[in-house]
C-alpha positions as CSV (number, residue, x, y, z in Angstrom):
1,M,80.5,39.5,284.0
2,E,80.7,43.3,283.7
3,Q,79.9,43.0,280.0
4,T,76.9,40.8,280.8
5,L,75.6,43.3,283.4
6,R,75.9,46.2,280.9
7,Q,74.1,44.2,278.2
8,Y,71.5,42.9,280.6
9,D,70.8,46.4,281.9
10,A,70.5,47.8,278.4
11,V,67.9,45.2,277.4
12,I,65.9,45.8,280.6
13,G,66.2,49.6,280.0
14,E,64.7,49.2,276.5
15,C,61.9,46.9,277.8
16,H,61.2,49.3,280.7
17,A,61.0,52.4,278.4
18,L,58.6,50.6,276.1
19,F,56.5,49.4,279.0
20,L,56.2,52.9,280.4
21,K,55.2,54.4,277.0
22,K,52.5,51.7,276.6
23,A,51.3,52.3,280.2
24,K,50.9,55.9,279.4
25,D,49.0,55.1,276.1
26,Y,46.8,52.3,277.5
27,G,46.8,52.7,281.2
28,T,47.2,49.6,283.3
29,A,44.3,47.6,282.0
30,W,46.5,44.5,282.2
31,R,45.9,44.6,286.0
32,I,42.6,42.8,285.4
33,L,44.3,39.8,283.7
34,R,44.5,36.6,285.6
35,V,48.0,35.0,285.6
36,P,46.9,32.2,283.2
37,S,45.9,34.8,280.7
38,L,49.4,36.4,280.9
39,T,50.9,32.9,280.6
40,D,48.9,32.4,277.4
41,Q,50.0,35.7,276.0
42,I,53.6,34.8,276.6
43,M,53.0,31.4,275.0
44,I,51.7,33.1,271.8
45,K,54.8,35.3,271.6
46,A,57.2,32.4,272.2
47,Q,55.4,30.2,269.6
48,R,55.5,33.1,267.1
49,I,59.3,33.4,267.6
50,R,59.7,29.6,267.1
51,T,57.6,29.8,263.9
52,L,59.7,32.8,262.6
53,Q,62.9,30.8,263.4
54,E,61.6,27.8,261.5
55,V,60.0,29.6,258.5
56,G,62.6,32.4,258.3
57,E,60.2,35.2,257.3
58,S,57.6,37.4,258.9
59,K,54.4,38.4,257.0
60,V,53.5,40.9,259.7
61,G,56.7,42.8,259.6
62,E,57.7,42.4,263.2
63,G,60.6,40.2,264.0
64,I,61.9,38.3,267.0
65,R,63.2,41.2,269.0
66,P,59.8,42.8,269.7
67,E,58.4,39.5,270.7
68,L,61.2,39.0,273.2
69,I,60.6,42.4,274.6
70,G,56.9,41.5,275.0
71,I,57.9,38.2,276.8
72,I,60.1,40.1,279.2
73,N,57.5,42.6,280.0
74,Y,54.6,40.2,280.2
75,A,56.5,37.8,282.5
76,A,57.3,40.8,284.8
77,M,53.6,41.7,284.7
78,A,52.7,38.2,285.7
79,L,55.0,38.4,288.6
80,V,53.3,41.7,289.7
81,Q,50.0,39.9,289.4
82,L,51.2,37.1,291.6
83,E,52.4,39.6,294.2
84,L,49.5,42.0,294.2
85,G,46.6,39.8,293.0
86,V,44.1,40.4,290.2
87,V,41.8,43.4,290.4
88,E,38.4,44.2,288.8
89,A,39.6,47.6,287.5
90,P,43.0,49.2,286.9
91,D,44.3,50.4,290.2
92,L,47.9,51.6,289.4
93,G,49.1,54.6,287.6
94,A,51.5,54.2,284.8
95,E,54.6,55.3,286.9
96,E,53.8,53.0,289.8
97,A,53.1,50.0,287.4
98,A,56.4,50.7,285.6
99,T,58.2,50.7,289.0
100,R,56.6,47.4,290.1
101,V,57.4,45.8,286.7
102,L,61.0,47.1,287.0
103,E,61.3,45.6,290.5
104,Q,60.4,42.2,289.1
105,Q,62.9,42.6,286.3
106,R,65.5,43.4,288.9
107,K,64.6,40.3,290.9
108,A,65.3,38.3,287.7
109,R,68.6,40.2,287.3
110,D,69.6,39.2,290.9
111,L,68.7,35.6,290.1
112,M,70.8,35.8,286.9
113,L,73.8,36.9,288.9
114,R,73.5,34.0,291.3
115,K,73.0,31.5,288.5
116,N,75.8,32.9,286.4
117,H,78.1,32.5,289.3
118,D,77.3,28.8,289.5
119,Y,76.9,28.1,285.8
120,G,79.7,30.3,284.5
121,E,77.6,32.0,281.9
122,A,76.8,28.8,280.1
123,W,74.0,30.6,278.3
124,R,76.5,32.4,276.1
125,S,77.2,29.1,274.3
126,M,73.5,28.5,273.7
127,R,71.6,29.2,270.5
128,V,68.7,31.6,270.5
129,S,66.4,28.7,269.3
130,S,67.4,26.7,272.4
131,L,66.6,29.7,274.7
132,V,63.2,30.0,273.0
133,D,62.6,26.3,273.5
134,L,63.5,26.7,277.2
135,I,60.9,29.6,277.4
136,L,58.3,27.3,275.9
137,M,59.2,24.5,278.3
138,K,58.9,26.8,281.3
139,L,55.5,28.0,280.0
140,L,54.3,24.5,279.7
141,R,55.4,23.9,283.3
142,I,53.6,27.0,284.5
143,K,50.4,25.9,282.7
144,S,50.7,22.6,284.5
145,I,51.1,24.2,287.8
146,E,48.2,26.6,287.1
147,D,46.0,23.6,286.1
148,N,46.9,22.1,289.4
149,Q,45.8,25.2,291.3
150,G,49.4,26.1,292.1
151,A,50.3,22.9,293.8
152,T,53.7,21.3,293.3
153,L,55.3,18.4,295.1
154,V,59.0,19.1,294.6
155,S,59.1,21.7,291.8
156,E,59.8,25.4,291.7
157,G,56.7,27.6,291.8
158,I,55.2,29.7,289.1
159,D,57.2,32.8,290.2
160,A,60.6,31.0,289.7
161,N,59.6,29.9,286.2
162,F,58.6,33.5,285.2
163,L,61.9,34.8,286.6
164,D,63.7,32.2,284.4
165,I,61.6,33.3,281.4
166,V,62.7,36.9,281.9
167,N,66.3,35.8,282.0
168,Y,66.1,33.5,279.0
169,A,64.5,36.2,276.9
170,V,67.1,38.7,278.0
171,F,69.9,36.2,277.0
172,A,68.2,35.7,273.6
173,M,68.2,39.5,273.0
174,I,71.9,39.7,273.9
175,Q,72.6,36.8,271.6
176,L,70.7,38.5,268.8
177,E,72.6,41.8,269.4
178,E,75.9,39.9,269.2
179,G,74.8,38.4,265.9
180,K,74.4,34.9,267.3
181,G,70.8,34.6,266.3
């Protein structure tokens, strides 16, 4: 488990560093996005990964890793939006936004620790393609819940699905780093 924590924290550190740089470049314009818009953005990234996996080449020059980083950051941003609500104009500075995103990524880490305890790190035996498929499935679930105005009968809410997406994307990055892509 110590190795997993080191790897997990390294991935989140990389994602956080990129998020902060982009927040300094672009500000926090994303604060105007409704959660379904963030869901769609993550869907585009996950579908692109799946296409890259199936086709085996990229015509744009960016590979799977940058898309996974985007998924991790966008899912955390969606969690911030769920918590704070959507605004009409950016209302957070780069540092505060980065702190709030990191808080959500830490919630995902805490969830990962609890699930790893119960599942015994089963994700380590999974393929990256399966992790991407799980991300896509979670996104379809989120879209269904969004289309139902957030109502569920017995299922987890949108937030739980975004937390899982963060974790699946982190796991996929760890698998890629270990050459298990």
